[in-house]
VOKOLVEX-641597 format. One record per residue: residue in one letter; residue number from 1; x, y, z of N, C-alpha, C in turn. Coordinates in Angstrom, 2 decimals, m for minus. Atoms other than C-alpha are relative to their C-alpha. Layout:
N
{rec "A" NUM {X Y Z} {X Y Z} {X Y Z}};
...
This chain:
159
{rec "M" 1 {0.80 0.11 m1.19} {46.59 143.71 17.45} {0.46 m1.22 0.81}};
{rec "N" 2 {m0.50 1.01 m0.90} {47.77 141.66 20.42} {m1.16 m0.94 0.40}};
{rec "T" 3 {1.14 0.90 m0.16} {45.52 138.55 20.53} {0.41 m1.30 0.67}};
{rec "L" 4 {m0.18 1.28 m0.68} {45.23 135.49 22.76} {m1.23 m0.86 m0.25}};
{rec "V" 5 {1.06 1.00 0.03} {43.18 132.37 22.11} {0.29 m0.92 1.17}};
{rec "L" 6 {m0.18 0.70 m1.26} {42.76 130.76 25.51} {m1.04 m1.11 0.12}};
{rec "G" 7 {0.88 1.16 m0.15} {41.29 127.27 25.57} {0.20 m0.61 1.37}};
{rec "Y" 8 {m0.12 0.63 m1.31} {40.53 125.50 28.80} {m0.99 m1.15 0.12}};
{rec "G" 9 {0.82 1.17 m0.24} {39.11 122.23 30.00} {0.87 m1.17 0.42}};
{rec "N" 10 {m0.72 1.18 m0.44} {40.08 118.83 31.31} {0.11 m0.97 m1.17}};
{rec "A" 11 {m0.21 0.83 1.18} {41.56 116.99 28.37} {m0.09 m1.50 0.30}};
{rec "D" 12 {0.15 1.40 m0.37} {41.38 113.72 30.30} {m1.46 m0.40 0.22}};
{rec "R" 13 {1.43 0.27 m0.16} {37.58 114.01 30.48} {m0.73 0.17 m1.33}};
{rec "Q" 14 {0.61 0.12 1.31} {36.77 113.42 26.83} {m0.36 1.35 m0.60}};
{rec "D" 15 {0.41 m1.21 0.71} {34.74 116.30 25.32} {0.32 1.29 0.77}};
{rec "D" 16 {m0.38 m1.19 m0.76} {35.73 118.68 28.14} {1.30 0.60 m0.54}};
{rec "G" 17 {m1.26 m0.46 0.57} {39.09 118.94 26.34} {m0.11 0.47 m1.44}};
{rec "V" 18 {0.18 m0.39 1.41} {37.60 120.06 22.99} {0.78 1.26 m0.36}};
{rec "A" 19 {m0.71 m1.25 0.30} {39.28 123.47 23.26} {1.40 m0.27 m0.53}};
{rec "W" 20 {m1.34 0.33 0.49} {42.70 121.85 22.77} {m0.05 m0.40 m1.47}};
{rec "H" 21 {0.14 0.44 1.39} {41.50 120.26 19.53} {m0.33 1.17 m0.91}};
{rec "V" 22 {0.31 m1.20 0.78} {40.05 123.56 18.32} {1.28 0.82 m0.20}};
{rec "I" 23 {m1.26 m0.74 0.10} {43.38 125.28 19.07} {0.93 m0.66 m1.01}};
{rec "R" 24 {m0.85 0.71 0.98} {45.26 122.61 17.10} {m0.45 0.31 m1.43}};
{rec "Q" 25 {0.49 m0.27 1.35} {43.01 123.19 14.10} {0.29 1.45 m0.39}};
{rec "L" 26 {m0.30 m1.40 0.28} {43.47 126.97 14.35} {1.47 0.20 m0.35}};
{rec "I" 27 {m1.44 m0.12 0.27} {47.26 126.67 14.49} {0.31 m0.53 m1.39}};
{rec "A" 28 {m0.23 0.58 1.33} {47.25 124.42 11.42} {m0.57 0.90 m1.09}};
{rec "A" 29 {0.63 m0.88 0.99} {44.87 126.76 9.56} {0.82 1.27 m0.22}};
{rec "L" 30 {m0.83 m1.20 0.13} {47.25 129.66 10.23} {1.41 m0.31 m0.46}};
{rec "G" 31 {m1.28 0.37 0.58} {50.18 127.73 8.80} {1.03 m0.50 1.00}};
{rec "G" 32 {m0.93 0.50 m1.00} {51.74 126.51 12.03} {m0.04 m1.50 0.10}};
{rec "E" 33 {m0.02 1.43 m0.26} {52.67 123.05 13.12} {m0.73 m0.26 1.31}};
{rec "A" 34 {0.83 0.24 m1.18} {49.98 121.91 15.52} {0.71 m0.97 0.94}};
{rec "P" 35 {m0.64 0.92 m0.96} {51.31 120.31 18.71} {m0.69 m1.35 0.00}};
{rec "F" 36 {0.55 1.34 m0.02} {50.85 116.57 18.90} {m0.53 m0.36 1.38}};
{rec "E" 37 {0.38 0.28 m1.38} {50.64 116.38 22.68} {m0.32 1.30 0.72}};
{rec "M" 38 {0.37 m1.18 m0.77} {49.05 118.81 25.12} {1.14 0.51 0.86}};
{rec "E" 39 {m1.09 m0.36 m0.88} {52.21 118.82 27.18} {1.11 0.74 m0.74}};
{rec "E" 40 {m1.02 m0.72 0.76} {54.24 120.42 24.36} {m0.06 1.48 0.33}};
{rec "E" 41 {m0.14 m1.43 m0.27} {55.21 124.07 24.33} {m1.35 0.71 0.08}};
{rec "N" 42 {1.26 m0.68 m0.27} {52.46 126.26 25.72} {0.34 1.29 0.71}};
{rec "P" 43 {0.78 m0.32 1.19} {51.79 129.05 24.78} {0.81 m0.11 m1.30}};
{rec "I" 44 {m0.56 0.04 1.35} {52.42 128.87 21.06} {m0.43 1.27 m0.72}};
{rec "T" 45 {0.33 m1.20 0.76} {52.58 131.95 18.85} {0.09 m0.32 m1.49}};
{rec "I" 46 {0.09 0.20 1.44} {51.48 131.68 15.21} {m0.71 1.21 m0.59}};
{rec "A" 47 {0.62 m1.12 0.71} {50.72 134.60 12.88} {m0.45 1.10 0.97}};
{rec "D" 48 {0.26 m1.06 m0.98} {50.88 137.10 15.77} {m1.17 m0.29 0.92}};
{rec "V" 49 {1.05 0.40 m0.94} {48.30 135.16 17.78} {0.63 m0.98 0.99}};
{rec "D" 50 {m0.47 0.93 m1.03} {49.18 133.50 21.08} {m1.11 m1.01 0.29}};
{rec "F" 51 {0.93 1.09 m0.31} {47.51 130.14 21.80} {0.44 m0.64 1.31}};
{rec "L" 52 {m0.29 0.57 m1.31} {47.28 128.77 25.32} {m1.13 m0.95 0.37}};
{rec "F" 53 {1.00 0.95 m0.48} {45.51 125.69 26.70} {0.29 m0.31 1.45}};
{rec "L" 54 {m0.13 0.22 m1.44} {44.91 125.28 30.44} {m1.12 m0.90 0.51}};
{rec "L" 55 {1.03 0.82 m0.63} {42.98 123.00 32.74} {m1.21 0.85 0.39}};
{rec "Q" 56 {1.09 m0.87 m0.42} {40.93 125.91 34.11} {0.49 1.43 0.09}};
{rec "L" 57 {m0.32 m1.41 m0.18} {40.80 129.67 34.46} {0.31 0.25 1.47}};
{rec "T" 58 {m0.39 m0.34 m1.37} {42.51 131.10 37.55} {0.17 1.51 0.11}};
{rec "P" 59 {m0.15 m1.46 m0.17} {42.68 134.62 39.03} {1.36 0.53 m0.46}};
{rec "E" 60 {m1.35 m0.43 0.40} {46.42 134.76 38.28} {0.10 0.36 m1.48}};
{rec "L" 61 {m0.01 m0.31 1.43} {45.61 134.94 34.57} {m0.35 1.46 m0.29}};
{rec "S" 62 {0.40 m1.39 0.24} {44.28 138.48 35.00} {1.18 0.86 m0.39}};
{rec "E" 63 {m1.19 m0.79 0.37} {47.81 139.89 34.82} {0.36 m0.22 m1.47}};
{rec "M" 64 {m0.29 0.30 1.40} {48.41 138.13 31.49} {m1.03 0.65 m0.92}};
{rec "L" 65 {1.05 m0.55 0.85} {45.05 139.22 30.06} {0.12 1.51 m0.17}};
{rec "A" 66 {m0.15 m1.46 0.06} {45.84 142.86 30.86} {0.94 0.43 m1.13}};
{rec "G" 67 {m0.93 m0.31 1.08} {48.54 142.70 28.18} {m0.53 m0.25 m1.40}};
{rec "Y" 68 {0.58 0.31 1.31} {46.19 141.74 25.35} {m1.09 0.99 m0.38}};
{rec "D" 69 {1.08 m0.82 0.55} {43.90 143.77 23.10} {m1.28 m0.82 m0.17}};
{rec "R" 70 {1.14 0.88 0.26} {41.67 140.78 22.31} {0.28 m1.38 0.59}};
{rec "V" 71 {m0.11 1.37 m0.52} {41.01 137.41 23.91} {m1.21 m0.79 m0.46}};
{rec "C" 72 {1.07 0.95 0.33} {39.01 134.47 22.62} {0.12 m1.17 0.97}};
{rec "F" 73 {0.07 1.14 m0.91} {38.03 131.97 25.31} {m0.68 m1.15 m0.75}};
{rec "V" 74 {0.58 1.19 0.65} {37.30 128.43 24.07} {m0.21 m1.06 1.08}};
{rec "D" 75 {0.35 0.96 m1.04} {35.52 125.89 26.25} {m1.08 m0.93 m0.53}};
{rec "A" 76 {1.10 0.92 0.30} {33.07 123.01 26.20} {m1.23 0.41 0.81}};
{rec "H" 77 {1.22 m0.16 m0.79} {29.45 123.26 27.29} {m0.79 m1.29 m0.05}};
{rec "T" 78 {0.73 1.27 m0.14} {27.03 120.53 28.33} {m1.42 0.06 m0.53}};
{rec "G" 79 {1.34 m0.13 0.54} {23.96 121.74 26.47} {m0.83 1.04 0.69}};
{rec "A" 80 {0.74 m1.04 m0.71} {23.02 124.61 28.75} {m0.40 1.16 m0.92}};
{rec "V" 81 {0.38 m0.99 1.02} {22.86 126.84 25.66} {m0.53 m0.76 m1.20}};
{rec "P" 82 {0.66 0.76 1.07} {20.76 125.92 22.62} {0.90 m0.37 m1.18}};
{rec "E" 83 {m0.84 0.27 1.17} {23.51 126.10 19.96} {1.09 m1.00 0.34}};
{rec "D" 84 {m1.12 0.92 m0.20} {26.04 123.33 19.54} {1.32 0.76 0.08}};
{rec "V" 85 {m1.16 m0.89 m0.08} {28.65 126.03 18.89} {m0.54 1.39 0.34}};
{rec "H" 86 {0.52 m1.27 m0.51} {27.88 129.11 20.95} {1.09 1.06 m0.08}};
{rec "F" 87 {m0.92 m1.13 0.15} {29.55 132.46 20.18} {m0.63 1.19 0.72}};
{rec "E" 88 {0.52 m1.20 m0.65} {29.15 135.47 22.44} {1.12 0.98 0.32}};
{rec "T" 89 {m0.90 m1.06 m0.42} {30.81 138.78 23.13} {m0.12 0.11 1.52}};
{rec "L" 90 {m0.03 m0.02 m1.46} {31.86 139.02 26.77} {0.18 1.41 0.54}};
{rec "Q" 91 {m0.18 m1.24 m0.76} {31.66 141.88 29.22} {0.52 m0.38 1.39}};
{rec "P" 92 {m0.45 0.32 m1.35} {33.49 142.02 32.54} {m1.16 0.08 0.98}};
{rec "G" 93 {1.05 0.01 m1.01} {31.23 141.16 35.43} {0.11 m1.25 0.85}};
{rec "F" 94 {m0.09 1.14 m0.91} {31.32 138.93 38.47} {m1.19 m0.93 m0.19}};
{rec "Q" 95 {1.03 1.02 0.10} {29.37 135.69 38.08} {0.24 m1.04 1.08}};
{rec "Q" 96 {m0.12 1.03 m1.03} {28.73 133.39 41.00} {m0.04 m1.38 m0.63}};
{rec "S" 97 {0.00 1.38 0.45} {29.39 129.73 40.55} {m0.24 m0.90 1.19}};
{rec "P" 98 {0.22 0.93 m1.11} {28.16 126.83 42.66} {1.26 m0.82 0.30}};
{rec "F" 99 {m1.24 0.76 m0.18} {31.65 125.31 42.27} {1.11 0.94 0.42}};
{rec "T" 100 {m1.07 m0.88 m0.47} {34.55 126.79 44.21} {1.18 0.01 m0.96}};
{rec "H" 101 {m1.13 0.06 0.93} {36.98 125.74 41.48} {m0.33 0.61 m1.36}};
{rec "H" 102 {0.44 m0.46 1.31} {35.07 127.40 38.64} {0.02 1.52 m0.07}};
{rec "L" 103 {m0.08 m1.43 0.24} {35.96 130.88 37.41} {m0.45 0.24 m1.44}};
{rec "T" 104 {0.51 m0.27 1.34} {34.03 132.26 34.44} {0.89 1.02 m0.71}};
{rec "P" 105 {m0.73 m1.04 0.72} {35.63 134.34 31.68} {m0.44 1.41 0.40}};
{rec "N" 106 {0.49 m1.32 m0.39} {33.39 137.27 32.67} {0.59 0.45 1.33}};
{rec "S" 107 {m0.58 m0.33 m1.30} {34.61 137.14 36.26} {1.49 0.28 m0.11}};
{rec "L" 108 {m1.43 m0.24 0.21} {38.23 136.87 35.12} {0.23 1.36 m0.64}};
{rec "L" 109 {m0.10 m1.32 0.62} {37.73 139.92 32.88} {m0.27 1.10 1.02}};
{rec "S" 110 {0.31 m0.97 m1.03} {36.21 141.77 35.82} {1.20 0.21 0.93}};
{rec "M" 111 {m1.21 m0.11 m0.82} {39.28 141.00 37.93} {1.09 0.78 m0.73}};
{rec "T" 112 {m1.01 m0.67 0.81} {41.54 142.14 35.12} {m0.25 1.50 m0.04}};
{rec "E" 113 {0.37 m1.42 0.06} {39.68 145.42 34.80} {0.18 0.67 1.36}};
{rec "S" 114 {m0.10 m0.58 m1.34} {39.56 146.01 38.57} {1.45 0.19 0.44}};
{rec "I" 115 {m1.39 m0.04 m0.48} {43.23 145.25 39.22} {0.90 0.81 m0.92}};
{rec "Y" 116 {m0.95 m0.57 0.96} {44.95 146.43 36.03} {m0.57 1.15 m0.82}};
{rec "H" 117 {0.66 m1.08 0.74} {42.45 148.97 34.66} {0.13 m0.20 m1.52}};
{rec "Q" 118 {m0.05 0.41 1.40} {42.63 147.11 31.35} {m1.02 m1.12 m0.18}};
{rec "C" 119 {0.91 1.10 0.28} {40.08 144.85 29.73} {0.01 m0.27 m1.50}};
{rec "P" 120 {m0.02 0.30 1.43} {40.67 143.15 26.39} {m1.40 m0.26 m0.53}};
{rec "R" 121 {1.25 0.40 0.65} {37.78 142.87 23.95} {0.01 m1.52 m0.07}};
{rec "S" 122 {m0.01 1.45 m0.17} {36.72 139.28 24.46} {m1.26 m0.67 m0.52}};
{rec "I" 123 {1.11 0.85 0.42} {34.56 136.53 23.07} {0.15 m1.36 0.65}};
{rec "L" 124 {0.00 1.39 m0.44} {33.62 133.04 24.15} {m0.57 m0.84 m1.12}};
{rec "V" 125 {0.50 1.02 0.91} {33.28 130.14 21.76} {m0.10 m1.28 0.83}};
{rec "S" 126 {0.27 1.16 m0.84} {31.69 127.25 23.61} {m0.57 m1.12 m0.87}};
{rec "V" 127 {0.31 1.13 0.87} {31.45 123.85 21.94} {m0.72 m1.08 0.81}};
{rec "R" 128 {0.82 1.01 m0.68} {28.85 121.23 22.87} {0.79 m1.27 0.22}};
{rec "G" 129 {m0.56 1.29 m0.34} {30.24 118.25 24.68} {m1.13 m0.99 0.23}};
{rec "F" 130 {1.02 1.04 m0.14} {28.31 115.01 24.65} {0.41 m1.11 0.96}};
{rec "E" 131 {m0.49 1.08 m0.86} {30.52 112.59 26.59} {1.15 0.53 0.84}};
{rec "F" 132 {m0.99 m0.52 m0.93} {32.64 113.32 29.66} {0.62 m1.13 0.83}};
{rec "G" 133 {m0.63 1.13 m0.67} {34.18 109.96 30.48} {1.49 0.23 0.18}};
{rec "F" 134 {m1.44 m0.09 m0.22} {37.81 109.27 31.35} {0.73 m0.45 m1.26}};
{rec "S" 135 {m0.67 0.29 1.26} {39.45 109.48 27.93} {0.48 1.31 m0.60}};
{rec "R" 136 {m0.45 m1.19 0.73} {41.39 111.90 25.77} {m0.61 0.06 m1.40}};
{rec "D" 137 {0.65 0.03 1.31} {39.34 110.93 22.71} {m1.34 0.70 0.07}};
{rec "L" 138 {1.28 m0.70 0.07} {36.47 113.20 21.73} {m1.09 m0.92 m0.53}};
{rec "S" 139 {1.12 0.71 0.62} {33.03 111.83 20.98} {m0.12 0.49 m1.44}};
{rec "K" 140 {0.15 m0.40 1.40} {32.17 111.92 17.29} {m0.83 1.26 m0.16}};
{rec "P" 141 {0.77 m1.23 0.19} {29.43 114.57 17.66} {0.78 1.26 0.37}};
{rec "T" 142 {m0.80 m1.18 m0.37} {31.84 116.94 19.44} {1.13 0.20 m1.00}};
{rec "A" 143 {m1.08 m0.12 0.99} {34.71 116.20 17.05} {m0.51 0.63 m1.29}};
{rec "D" 144 {0.58 m0.56 1.23} {32.39 117.07 14.16} {m0.23 1.51 0.10}};
{rec "L" 145 {0.23 m1.44 m0.19} {31.93 120.57 15.66} {1.29 0.82 m0.05}};
{rec "I" 146 {m1.28 m0.72 0.00} {35.65 121.46 15.58} {0.16 0.91 m1.21}};
{rec "P" 147 {m0.17 m0.91 1.15} {35.73 122.84 11.99} {m0.88 1.25 0.10}};
{rec "Q" 148 {0.90 m1.15 m0.14} {32.70 125.07 12.63} {0.53 0.97 1.06}};
{rec "S" 149 {m0.54 m0.83 m1.08} {34.23 126.34 15.88} {1.24 0.75 m0.46}};
{rec "A" 150 {m1.24 m0.63 0.48} {37.61 127.01 14.29} {m0.31 1.07 m1.04}};
{rec "N" 151 {0.35 m0.99 1.02} {36.01 128.82 11.35} {m0.58 1.27 0.62}};
{rec "L" 152 {0.53 m1.19 m0.70} {34.10 131.15 13.71} {1.15 0.83 0.58}};
{rec "I" 153 {m1.12 m0.69 m0.60} {37.33 131.99 15.49} {0.89 0.63 m1.06}};
{rec "L" 154 {m0.80 m0.55 1.09} {39.27 132.47 12.25} {m0.64 1.27 m0.56}};
{rec "K" 155 {0.72 m1.17 0.48} {36.60 134.89 11.07} {0.18 1.16 0.99}};
{rec "W" 156 {m0.21 m1.02 m1.02} {36.87 136.78 14.37} {1.43 0.54 m0.03}};
{rec "L" 157 {m1.40 m0.42 0.05} {40.67 136.84 14.12} {0.27 0.95 m1.15}};
{rec "S" 158 {m0.24 m0.84 1.17} {40.48 138.44 10.68} {m0.79 1.30 0.03}};
{rec "S" 159 {0.83 m1.21 m0.05} {37.99 141.11 11.74} {0.74 1.16 0.68}};
């Protein structure tokens, strides 16, 4: 099964970059050598899974998504959902955002389906961020959520 794990966030804004750390843990868990820097090769393929980390989702990604059977989106959240690690199955559908630079996974899936008549089965794993200062270091509470997040994704990958 053709699978993509797509993490996104601003790695220079502390916990907003948690997806990159989750991806590193996933690569290591699957027997790969986790990249040391975010600027290294991207995407990385390990155990037939492609891993990609980006600053944000863009409409241009819809062409890439059309080539996958499954996609796992990984992002940070600010507490808008009750769980520290939120897991949900996604459906394509346009979602308005108050920010012009913000594209949701659901909206991206909707574009993919509309343009390419393909829509990968998709999930979102959203990890609670606690601090969003100017740093590449995660806060301890967010860093402590990485193993739980990675384990959820590993379980999904094996299903």
